[in-house]
C-alpha positions as protocol buffer text, in pm:
chain_id: "A"
residue {
  index: 1
  type: MET
  ca { x: 1038 y: -4440 z: -872 }
}
residue {
  index: 2
  type: SER
  ca { x: 1083 y: -4108 z: -846 }
}
residue {
  index: 3
  type: ILE
  ca { x: 751 y: -3906 z: -991 }
}
residue {
  index: 4
  type: VAL
  ca { x: 898 y: -3607 z: -1213 }
}
residue {
  index: 5
  type: GLU
  ca { x: 725 y: -3287 z: -1085 }
}
residue {
  index: 6
  type: PRO
  ca { x: 597 y: -3060 z: -1369 }
}
residue {
  index: 7
  type: PRO
  ca { x: 777 y: -2732 z: -1415 }
}
residue {
  index: 8
  type: ASP
  ca { x: 619 y: -2422 z: -1258 }
}
residue {
  index: 9
  type: SER
  ca { x: 484 y: -2126 z: -1413 }
}
residue {
  index: 10
  type: GLU
  ca { x: 843 y: -1934 z: -1384 }
}
residue {
  index: 11
  type: VAL
  ca { x: 1012 y: -2192 z: -1562 }
}
residue {
  index: 12
  type: LEU
  ca { x: 771 y: -2198 z: -1842 }
}
residue {
  index: 13
  type: LEU
  ca { x: 771 y: -1803 z: -1867 }
}
residue {
  index: 14
  type: ARG
  ca { x: 1160 y: -1817 z: -1854 }
}
residue {
  index: 15
  type: ARG
  ca { x: 1162 y: -2058 z: -2132 }
}
residue {
  index: 16
  type: VAL
  ca { x: 928 y: -1845 z: -2343 }
}
residue {
  index: 17
  type: LEU
  ca { x: 1194 y: -1566 z: -2289 }
}
residue {
  index: 18
  type: ASP
  ca { x: 1484 y: -1778 z: -2350 }
}
residue {
  index: 19
  type: LEU
  ca { x: 1304 y: -1887 z: -2735 }
}
residue {
  index: 20
  type: ILE
  ca { x: 1260 y: -1518 z: -2797 }
}
residue {
  index: 21
  type: ASN
  ca { x: 1605 y: -1432 z: -2713 }
}
residue {
  index: 22
  type: SER
  ca { x: 1746 y: -1705 z: -2884 }
}
residue {
  index: 23
  type: ALA
  ca { x: 1524 y: -1678 z: -3212 }
}
residue {
  index: 24
  type: PRO
  ca { x: 1694 y: -1684 z: -3518 }
}
residue {
  index: 25
  type: LYS
  ca { x: 1703 y: -1397 z: -3737 }
}
residue {
  index: 26
  type: MET
  ca { x: 1538 y: -1376 z: -4082 }
}
residue {
  index: 27
  type: PRO
  ca { x: 1787 y: -1349 z: -4368 }
}
residue {
  index: 28
  type: LEU
  ca { x: 1884 y: -996 z: -4466 }
}
residue {
  index: 29
  type: SER
  ca { x: 1686 y: -870 z: -4202 }
}
residue {
  index: 30
  type: SER
  ca { x: 1710 y: -764 z: -3807 }
}
residue {
  index: 31
  type: THR
  ca { x: 1367 y: -960 z: -3772 }
}
residue {
  index: 32
  type: VAL
  ca { x: 1347 y: -1274 z: -3551 }
}
residue {
  index: 33
  type: ARG
  ca { x: 1157 y: -1599 z: -3674 }
}
residue {
  index: 34
  type: LEU
  ca { x: 952 y: -1712 z: -3383 }
}
residue {
  index: 35
  type: GLU
  ca { x: 725 y: -2036 z: -3349 }
}
residue {
  index: 36
  type: LYS
  ca { x: 412 y: -1909 z: -3258 }
}
residue {
  index: 37
  type: ASP
  ca { x: 278 y: -2222 z: -3153 }
}
residue {
  index: 38
  type: GLU
  ca { x: 582 y: -2316 z: -2929 }
}
residue {
  index: 39
  type: VAL
  ca { x: 518 y: -1987 z: -2755 }
}
residue {
  index: 40
  type: VAL
  ca { x: 139 y: -1996 z: -2712 }
}
residue {
  index: 41
  type: GLU
  ca { x: 180 y: -2329 z: -2589 }
}
residue {
  index: 42
  type: LEU
  ca { x: 459 y: -2256 z: -2316 }
}
residue {
  index: 43
  type: LEU
  ca { x: 239 y: -1920 z: -2222 }
}
residue {
  index: 44
  type: GLU
  ca { x: -83 y: -2133 z: -2227 }
}
residue {
  index: 45
  type: GLU
  ca { x: 69 y: -2392 z: -1960 }
}
residue {
  index: 46
  type: ALA
  ca { x: 238 y: -2118 z: -1721 }
}
residue {
  index: 47
  type: ILE
  ca { x: -127 y: -1957 z: -1703 }
}
residue {
  index: 48
  type: ALA
  ca { x: -261 y: -2291 z: -1617 }
}
residue {
  index: 49
  type: ARG
  ca { x: -11 y: -2341 z: -1379 }
}
residue {
  index: 50
  type: LEU
  ca { x: -63 y: -2037 z: -1164 }
}
residue {
  index: 51
  type: PRO
  ca { x: -386 y: -2156 z: -991 }
}
residue {
  index: 52
  type: GLU
  ca { x: -223 y: -2480 z: -903 }
}
residue {
  index: 53
  type: GLU
  ca { x: 93 y: -2251 z: -742 }
}
residue {
  index: 54
  type: MET
  ca { x: -187 y: -2037 z: -524 }
}
residue {
  index: 55
  type: ARG
  ca { x: -334 y: -2362 z: -440 }
}
residue {
  index: 56
  type: GLN
  ca { x: -5 y: -2478 z: -295 }
}
residue {
  index: 57
  type: ALA
  ca { x: 39 y: -2112 z: -102 }
}
residue {
  index: 58
  type: ARG
  ca { x: -327 y: -2172 z: 31 }
}
residue {
  index: 59
  type: TRP
  ca { x: -241 y: -2538 z: 130 }
}
residue {
  index: 60
  type: LEU
  ca { x: 64 y: -2377 z: 323 }
}
residue {
  index: 61
  type: LEU
  ca { x: -164 y: -2124 z: 504 }
}
residue {
  index: 62
  type: LYS
  ca { x: -398 y: -2399 z: 606 }
}
residue {
  index: 63
  type: GLU
  ca { x: -88 y: -2630 z: 726 }
}
residue {
  index: 64
  type: ARG
  ca { x: 22 y: -2326 z: 940 }
}
residue {
  index: 65
  type: ALA
  ca { x: -374 y: -2322 z: 1075 }
}
residue {
  index: 66
  type: GLU
  ca { x: -375 y: -2633 z: 1172 }
}
residue {
  index: 67
  type: TYR
  ca { x: -23 y: -2632 z: 1321 }
}
residue {
  index: 68
  type: LEU
  ca { x: -145 y: -2300 z: 1521 }
}
residue {
  index: 69
  type: ALA
  ca { x: -439 y: -2478 z: 1651 }
}
residue {
  index: 70
  type: LYS
  ca { x: -251 y: -2795 z: 1758 }
}
residue {
  index: 71
  type: VAL
  ca { x: 1 y: -2589 z: 1941 }
}
residue {
  index: 72
  type: GLN
  ca { x: -290 y: -2391 z: 2115 }
}
residue {
  index: 73
  type: ARG
  ca { x: -456 y: -2719 z: 2205 }
}
residue {
  index: 74
  type: GLU
  ca { x: -137 y: -2823 z: 2367 }
}
residue {
  index: 75
  type: ALA
  ca { x: -106 y: -2520 z: 2553 }
}
residue {
  index: 76
  type: ASP
  ca { x: -472 y: -2552 z: 2637 }
}
residue {
  index: 77
  type: ASP
  ca { x: -372 y: -2922 z: 2798 }
}
residue {
  index: 78
  type: ILE
  ca { x: -84 y: -2792 z: 2971 }
}
residue {
  index: 79
  type: LEU
  ca { x: -247 y: -2522 z: 3117 }
}
residue {
  index: 80
  type: ALA
  ca { x: -515 y: -2781 z: 3206 }
}
residue {
  index: 81
  type: ALA
  ca { x: -283 y: -2984 z: 3382 }
}
residue {
  index: 82
  type: ALA
  ca { x: -138 y: -2719 z: 3565 }
}
residue {
  index: 83
  type: ARG
  ca { x: -426 y: -2609 z: 3687 }
}
residue {
  index: 84
  type: GLU
  ca { x: -494 y: -2965 z: 3844 }
}
residue {
  index: 85
  type: ARG
  ca { x: -198 y: -3003 z: 3951 }
}
residue {
  index: 86
  type: ALA
  ca { x: -224 y: -2652 z: 4143 }
}
residue {
  index: 87
  type: GLU
  ca { x: -556 y: -2741 z: 4307 }
}
residue {
  index: 88
  type: ARG
  ca { x: -419 y: -3078 z: 4417 }
}
residue {
  index: 89
  type: ILE
  ca { x: -113 y: -2931 z: 4561 }
}
residue {
  index: 90
  type: VAL
  ca { x: -233 y: -2578 z: 4713 }
}
residue {
  index: 91
  type: GLN
  ca { x: 14 y: -2565 z: 4989 }
}
residue {
  index: 92
  type: ARG
  ca { x: 279 y: -2577 z: 4754 }
}
residue {
  index: 93
  type: THR
  ca { x: 257 y: -2252 z: 4581 }
}
residue {
  index: 94
  type: GLU
  ca { x: 594 y: -2246 z: 4404 }
}
residue {
  index: 95
  type: LEU
  ca { x: 478 y: -2557 z: 4191 }
}
residue {
  index: 96
  type: VAL
  ca { x: 158 y: -2362 z: 4092 }
}
residue {
  index: 97
  type: ARG
  ca { x: 394 y: -2039 z: 3979 }
}
residue {
  index: 98
  type: GLU
  ca { x: 618 y: -2280 z: 3820 }
}
residue {
  index: 99
  type: ALA
  ca { x: 324 y: -2420 z: 3618 }
}
residue {
  index: 100
  type: GLN
  ca { x: 179 y: -2063 z: 3557 }
}
residue {
  index: 101
  type: ARG
  ca { x: 529 y: -1948 z: 3410 }
}
residue {
  index: 102
  type: VAL
  ca { x: 556 y: -2281 z: 3161 }
}
residue {
  index: 103
  type: ALA
  ca { x: 192 y: -2209 z: 3050 }
}
residue {
  index: 104
  type: ARG
  ca { x: 278 y: -1869 z: 2982 }
}
residue {
  index: 105
  type: ARG
  ca { x: 603 y: -1945 z: 2789 }
}
residue {
  index: 106
  type: THR
  ca { x: 414 y: -2219 z: 2595 }
}
residue {
  index: 107
  type: VAL
  ca { x: 159 y: -2007 z: 2529 }
}
residue {
  index: 108
  type: GLU
  ca { x: 423 y: -1693 z: 2444 }
}
residue {
  index: 109
  type: GLU
  ca { x: 614 y: -1959 z: 2222 }
}
residue {
  index: 110
  type: ALA
  ca { x: 291 y: -2046 z: 2056 }
}
residue {
  index: 111
  type: ASN
  ca { x: 198 y: -1712 z: 1937 }
}
residue {
  index: 112
  type: ASP
  ca { x: 541 y: -1640 z: 1840 }
}
residue {
  index: 113
  type: GLU
  ca { x: 583 y: -1967 z: 1619 }
}
residue {
  index: 114
  type: SER
  ca { x: 206 y: -1836 z: 1475 }
}
residue {
  index: 115
  type: ARG
  ca { x: 374 y: -1492 z: 1376 }
}
residue {
  index: 116
  type: ARG
  ca { x: 680 y: -1672 z: 1241 }
}
residue {
  index: 117
  type: LEU
  ca { x: 489 y: -1925 z: 1009 }
}
residue {
  index: 118
  type: ARG
  ca { x: 240 y: -1636 z: 881 }
}
residue {
  index: 119
  type: HIS
  ca { x: 513 y: -1426 z: 804 }
}
residue {
  index: 120
  type: GLU
  ca { x: 674 y: -1667 z: 592 }
}
residue {
  index: 121
  type: ALA
  ca { x: 377 y: -1781 z: 424 }
}
residue {
  index: 122
  type: GLU
  ca { x: 330 y: -1388 z: 344 }
}
residue {
  index: 123
  type: ASP
  ca { x: 684 y: -1401 z: 251 }
}
residue {
  index: 124
  type: TYR
  ca { x: 641 y: -1686 z: 43 }
}
residue {
  index: 125
  type: CYS
  ca { x: 334 y: -1574 z: -153 }
}
residue {
  index: 126
  type: ASP
  ca { x: 503 y: -1220 z: -199 }
}
residue {
  index: 127
  type: GLN
  ca { x: 812 y: -1381 z: -370 }
}
residue {
  index: 128
  type: LYS
  ca { x: 616 y: -1596 z: -617 }
}
residue {
  index: 129
  type: LEU
  ca { x: 425 y: -1272 z: -746 }
}
residue {
  index: 130
  type: ALA
  ca { x: 701 y: -1083 z: -753 }
}
residue {
  index: 131
  type: SER
  ca { x: 864 y: -1313 z: -981 }
}
residue {
  index: 132
  type: PHE
  ca { x: 591 y: -1345 z: -1203 }
}
residue {
  index: 133
  type: GLU
  ca { x: 596 y: -973 z: -1199 }
}
residue {
  index: 134
  type: THR
  ca { x: 944 y: -959 z: -1297 }
}
residue {
  index: 135
  type: VAL
  ca { x: 920 y: -1238 z: -1557 }
}
residue {
  index: 136
  type: LEU
  ca { x: 560 y: -1061 z: -1692 }
}
residue {
  index: 137
  type: GLU
  ca { x: 732 y: -715 z: -1727 }
}
residue {
  index: 138
  type: ARG
  ca { x: 1031 y: -881 z: -1917 }
}
residue {
  index: 139
  type: ILE
  ca { x: 785 y: -1063 z: -2140 }
}
residue {
  index: 140
  type: THR
  ca { x: 582 y: -742 z: -2211 }
}
residue {
  index: 141
  type: LYS
  ca { x: 899 y: -560 z: -2292 }
}
residue {
  index: 142
  type: THR
  ca { x: 1023 y: -837 z: -2525 }
}
residue {
  index: 143
  type: VAL
  ca { x: 706 y: -872 z: -2696 }
}
residue {
  index: 144
  type: GLY
  ca { x: 666 y: -456 z: -2715 }
}
residue {
  index: 145
  type: ALA
  ca { x: 1039 y: -467 z: -2895 }
}
residue {
  index: 146
  type: GLY
  ca { x: 948 y: -726 z: -3106 }
}
residue {
  index: 147
  type: ARG
  ca { x: 622 y: -531 z: -3222 }
}
residue {
  index: 148
  type: ALA
  ca { x: 821 y: -216 z: -3276 }
}
residue {
  index: 149
  type: LYS
  ca { x: 1056 y: -417 z: -3508 }
}
residue {
  index: 150
  type: LEU
  ca { x: 776 y: -521 z: -3695 }
}
residue {
  index: 151
  type: ARG
  ca { x: 596 y: -175 z: -3762 }
}
residue {
  index: 152
  type: VAL
  ca { x: 695 y: -77 z: -4113 }
}
residue {
  index: 153
  type: THR
  ca { x: 750 y: 285 z: -4176 }
}
residue {
  index: 154
  type: PRO
  ca { x: 693 y: 430 z: -4562 }
}
residue {
  index: 155
  type: LEU
  ca { x: 1001 y: 479 z: -4768 }
}
residue {
  index: 156
  type: PRO
  ca { x: 1086 y: 855 z: -4816 }
}
residue {
  index: 157
  type: GLY
  ca { x: 949 y: 1000 z: -5155 }
}
residue {
  index: 158
  type: PRO
  ca { x: 1207 y: 1044 z: -5458 }
}
residue {
  index: 159
  type: GLN
  ca { x: 1432 y: 1384 z: -5378 }
}
residue {
  index: 160
  type: GLU
  ca { x: 1569 y: 1633 z: -5640 }
}
residue {
  index: 161
  type: GLY
  ca { x: 1816 y: 1454 z: -5843 }
}
residue {
  index: 162
  type: ASP
  ca { x: 1708 y: 1123 z: -5793 }
}
residue {
  index: 163
  type: GLN
  ca { x: 1742 y: 915 z: -6082 }
}
residue {
  index: 164
  type: THR
  ca { x: 1435 y: 685 z: -6068 }
}
residue {
  index: 165
  type: VAL
  ca { x: 1352 y: 538 z: -6377 }
}
residue {
  index: 166
  type: ARG
  ca { x: 990 y: 453 z: -6438 }
}
residue {
  index: 167
  type: GLY
  ca { x: 894 y: 302 z: -6787 }
}
residue {
  index: 168
  type: GLU
  ca { x: 705 y: 537 z: -7053 }
}
residue {
  index: 169
  type: GLY
  ca { x: 343 y: 642 z: -6997 }
}
residue {
  index: 170
  type: GLU
  ca { x: 365 y: 456 z: -6630 }
}
residue {
  index: 171
  type: PRO
  ca { x: 206 y: 743 z: -6394 }
}
residue {
  index: 172
  type: ASP
  ca { x: 363 y: 878 z: -6058 }
}
residue {
  index: 173
  type: THR
  ca { x: 105 y: 731 z: -5791 }
}
residue {
  index: 174
  type: GLY
  ca { x: 314 y: 790 z: -5492 }
}
residue {
  index: 175
  type: GLU
  ca { x: 305 y: 415 z: -5394 }
}
residue {
  index: 176
  type: VAL
  ca { x: 616 y: 312 z: -5224 }
}
residue {
  index: 177
  type: PHE
  ca { x: 709 y: -38 z: -5272 }
}
residue {
  index: 178
  type: PHE
  ca { x: 895 y: -194 z: -4982 }
}
residue {
  index: 179
  type: ASP
  ca { x: 1196 y: -367 z: -5050 }
}
residue {
  index: 180
  type: GLN
  ca { x: 1333 y: -522 z: -4716 }
}
residue {
  index: 181
  type: ASP
  ca { x: 1701 y: -535 z: -4900 }
}
residue {
  index: 182
  type: GLN
  ca { x: 1725 y: -185 z: -4904 }
}
residue {
  index: 183
  type: TRP
  ca { x: 1691 y: -150 z: -4522 }
}
Protein backbone atom coordinates (compact mmCIF):
# COMPACT_ATOMS: atom_id res chain seq x y z
CA MET A 1 0.00 0.00 0.00
CA SER A 2 1.55 3.32 -1.01
CA ILE A 3 0.85 6.57 0.75
CA VAL A 4 -0.21 9.35 -1.59
CA GLU A 5 1.69 12.51 -0.70
CA PRO A 6 -0.44 15.68 -0.72
CA PRO A 7 0.58 18.31 -3.28
CA ASP A 8 3.03 20.96 -2.14
CA SER A 9 2.36 24.70 -2.15
CA GLU A 10 3.87 25.25 -5.58
CA VAL A 11 1.55 22.66 -7.16
CA LEU A 12 -1.47 24.26 -5.48
CA LEU A 13 -0.46 27.73 -6.62
CA ARG A 14 0.06 26.46 -10.16
CA ARG A 15 -3.49 25.03 -10.05
CA VAL A 16 -4.81 28.48 -9.12
CA LEU A 17 -2.88 29.97 -12.03
CA ASP A 18 -4.29 27.32 -14.38
CA LEU A 19 -7.82 28.03 -13.09
CA ILE A 20 -7.39 31.72 -13.78
CA ASN A 21 -5.84 31.13 -17.22
CA SER A 22 -8.49 28.63 -18.29
CA ALA A 23 -11.49 30.47 -16.81
CA PRO A 24 -14.30 30.81 -19.36
CA LYS A 25 -15.20 34.28 -20.60
CA MET A 26 -18.63 35.66 -19.84
CA PRO A 27 -20.87 35.90 -22.90
CA LEU A 28 -20.51 39.14 -24.86
CA SER A 29 -17.65 40.29 -22.61
CA SER A 30 -13.92 39.90 -22.22
CA THR A 31 -14.39 39.39 -18.48
CA VAL A 32 -13.64 35.92 -17.18
CA ARG A 33 -15.74 33.98 -14.72
CA LEU A 34 -13.92 32.35 -11.79
CA GLU A 35 -15.18 30.05 -9.11
CA LYS A 36 -14.18 32.12 -6.11
CA ASP A 37 -14.57 29.28 -3.59
CA GLU A 38 -12.27 26.97 -5.55
CA VAL A 39 -9.54 29.62 -5.93
CA VAL A 40 -9.80 30.63 -2.27
CA GLU A 41 -9.68 26.98 -1.16
CA LEU A 42 -6.53 26.30 -3.20
CA LEU A 43 -4.81 29.45 -1.95
CA GLU A 44 -5.68 28.64 1.68
CA GLU A 45 -4.36 25.11 1.28
CA ALA A 46 -1.13 26.45 -0.27
CA ILE A 47 -0.70 28.86 2.62
CA ALA A 48 -1.32 26.02 5.08
CA ARG A 49 1.37 23.89 3.41
CA LEU A 50 4.09 26.55 3.52
CA PRO A 51 4.89 25.87 7.20
CA GLU A 52 5.15 22.12 6.41
CA GLU A 53 7.71 22.76 3.70
CA MET A 54 9.63 25.01 6.06
CA ARG A 55 9.58 22.20 8.65
CA GLN A 56 10.98 19.87 6.00
CA ALA A 57 13.78 22.32 5.29
CA ARG A 58 14.52 22.60 9.03
CA TRP A 59 14.47 18.82 9.26
CA LEU A 60 17.03 18.68 6.45
CA LEU A 61 19.23 21.12 8.36
CA LYS A 62 18.84 19.03 11.54
CA GLU A 63 19.79 15.87 9.65
CA ARG A 64 22.86 17.67 8.35
CA ALA A 65 23.84 18.74 11.88
CA GLU A 66 23.38 15.18 13.18
CA TYR A 67 25.46 13.80 10.33
CA LEU A 68 28.20 16.32 11.04
CA ALA A 69 28.17 15.41 14.73
CA LYS A 70 28.40 11.72 13.84
CA VAL A 71 31.29 12.31 11.45
CA GLN A 72 33.02 14.49 14.06
CA ARG A 73 32.61 11.71 16.65
CA GLU A 74 34.05 9.22 14.16
CA ALA A 75 36.94 11.59 13.48
CA ASP A 76 37.51 12.00 17.23
CA ASP A 77 37.44 8.21 17.63
CA ILE A 78 39.98 7.80 14.83
CA LEU A 79 42.20 10.46 16.40
CA ALA A 80 41.97 8.80 19.81
CA ALA A 81 42.76 5.39 18.31
CA ALA A 82 45.69 6.88 16.44
CA ARG A 83 47.05 8.44 19.65
CA GLU A 84 46.78 5.16 21.57
CA ARG A 85 48.46 3.29 18.79
CA ALA A 86 51.22 5.87 18.56
CA GLU A 87 51.84 5.65 22.30
CA ARG A 88 52.13 1.86 22.15
CA ILE A 89 54.49 1.94 19.21
CA VAL A 90 56.54 5.04 19.91
CA GLN A 91 59.59 3.60 18.16
CA ARG A 92 57.59 3.43 14.90
CA THR A 93 57.27 7.12 14.10
CA GLU A 94 56.16 6.40 10.57
CA LEU A 95 53.06 4.70 11.94
CA VAL A 96 52.33 7.72 14.13
CA ARG A 97 52.73 10.04 11.13
CA GLU A 98 50.38 7.91 9.07
CA ALA A 99 47.75 7.95 11.81
CA GLN A 100 47.99 11.72 12.05
CA ARG A 101 47.62 12.05 8.27
CA VAL A 102 44.58 9.78 8.29
CA ALA A 103 43.07 11.73 11.17
CA ARG A 104 43.70 15.08 9.47
CA ARG A 105 42.31 13.76 6.19
CA THR A 106 39.22 12.42 7.97
CA VAL A 107 38.65 15.76 9.71
CA GLU A 108 39.15 17.61 6.42
CA GLU A 109 36.73 15.27 4.67
CA ALA A 110 34.22 15.76 7.46
CA ASN A 111 34.59 19.54 7.19
CA ASP A 112 34.26 19.39 3.39
CA GLU A 113 31.16 17.20 3.70
CA SER A 114 29.77 19.61 6.29
CA ARG A 115 30.24 22.58 3.95
CA ARG A 116 28.75 20.66 1.03
CA LEU A 117 25.66 19.65 3.03
CA ARG A 118 25.20 23.18 4.35
CA HIS A 119 25.38 24.61 0.82
CA GLU A 120 22.92 22.00 -0.46
CA ALA A 121 20.47 22.81 2.33
CA GLU A 122 20.81 26.54 1.71
CA ASP A 123 20.40 26.03 -2.06
CA TYR A 124 17.30 23.89 -1.49
CA CYS A 125 15.72 26.54 0.74
CA ASP A 126 16.66 29.30 -1.70
CA GLN A 127 15.19 27.37 -4.65
CA LYS A 128 11.93 26.76 -2.80
CA LEU A 129 11.64 30.40 -1.74
CA ALA A 130 12.48 31.61 -5.27
CA SER A 131 9.85 29.27 -6.66
CA PHE A 132 7.25 30.57 -4.19
CA GLU A 133 8.23 34.14 -5.04
CA THR A 134 7.83 33.51 -8.78
CA VAL A 135 4.45 31.86 -8.37
CA LEU A 136 3.23 34.61 -6.06
CA GLU A 137 4.41 37.31 -8.49
CA ARG A 138 2.54 35.60 -11.32
CA ILE A 139 -0.61 35.36 -9.24
CA THR A 140 -0.28 39.01 -8.23
CA LYS A 141 0.07 40.07 -11.87
CA THR A 142 -2.88 37.90 -12.90
CA VAL A 143 -5.06 39.24 -10.09
CA GLY A 144 -4.02 42.82 -10.94
CA ALA A 145 -4.90 42.28 -14.60
CA GLY A 146 -8.23 40.77 -13.62
CA ARG A 147 -9.02 43.68 -11.33
CA ALA A 148 -8.08 46.14 -14.05
CA LYS A 149 -10.52 44.44 -16.42
CA LEU A 150 -13.28 44.70 -13.84
CA ARG A 151 -12.92 48.46 -13.39
CA VAL A 152 -15.78 50.20 -15.21
CA THR A 153 -15.01 53.52 -16.84
CA PRO A 154 -17.96 55.85 -17.46
CA LEU A 155 -19.23 56.23 -21.01
CA PRO A 156 -18.48 59.55 -22.68
CA GLY A 157 -21.31 62.13 -22.63
CA PRO A 158 -23.40 62.86 -25.72
CA GLN A 159 -21.49 64.68 -28.44
CA GLU A 160 -22.68 67.14 -31.04
CA GLY A 161 -24.74 65.52 -33.70
CA ASP A 162 -25.81 62.59 -31.45
CA GLN A 163 -29.40 61.66 -32.04
CA THR A 164 -30.13 60.51 -28.51
CA VAL A 165 -33.85 60.38 -28.07
CA ARG A 166 -35.16 61.02 -24.64
CA GLY A 167 -38.77 60.88 -23.66
CA GLU A 168 -40.68 64.13 -23.51
CA GLY A 169 -40.29 65.87 -20.26
CA GLU A 170 -37.41 63.59 -19.27
CA PRO A 171 -34.66 65.77 -17.77
CA ASP A 172 -30.99 65.15 -18.74
CA THR A 173 -29.51 64.09 -15.38
CA GLY A 174 -26.05 63.40 -16.77
CA GLU A 175 -26.22 59.77 -15.60
CA VAL A 176 -24.83 57.24 -17.99
CA PHE A 177 -26.29 53.79 -18.28
CA PHE A 178 -23.64 51.08 -18.72
CA ASP A 179 -24.52 48.64 -21.44
CA GLN A 180 -21.95 45.88 -21.74
CA ASP A 181 -23.17 45.04 -25.24
CA GLN A 182 -21.87 48.38 -26.47
CA TRP A 183 -18.33 47.54 -25.38
